[in-house]
C-alpha positions, 0 to 999 in steps of 0.5 A: 450843936455839934452832931457826934458819934454817942459813945466818945462825943466826937464831933462827926465831920465831913469824909470820915468813914461812920458805920451803920447798924448792919456794919456796912461804910460810908462818908459822910458828906453833910447833915442837916442840923433840927428844925424843929424841937422833935425832929432828929435832923440827917445825916449824908451820906455816900457808901463807900461801893456807890457813888450816890448820896442818901440821908438817913436819921442820925441814930443809923449811924450811932450818932447824935446832936448835943449842945441843942438850943430847941431841947433841955439838955440837963 
């Protein structure tokens, strides 16, 4: 299972800067894979102007999990 940018399917890497739907930027610090087929998992980020890490739904940053084994990908 890989966390990727929806538009390009390029894999997200820790330390990468991502942009949320409001245009705010943050560093990726980690991820949590979905626990079951209805879960979206989480992406953990640290806003550029903050020292605190927060967890969000991947869709906030236009990200998605691909190659999931718990869903029909076809």
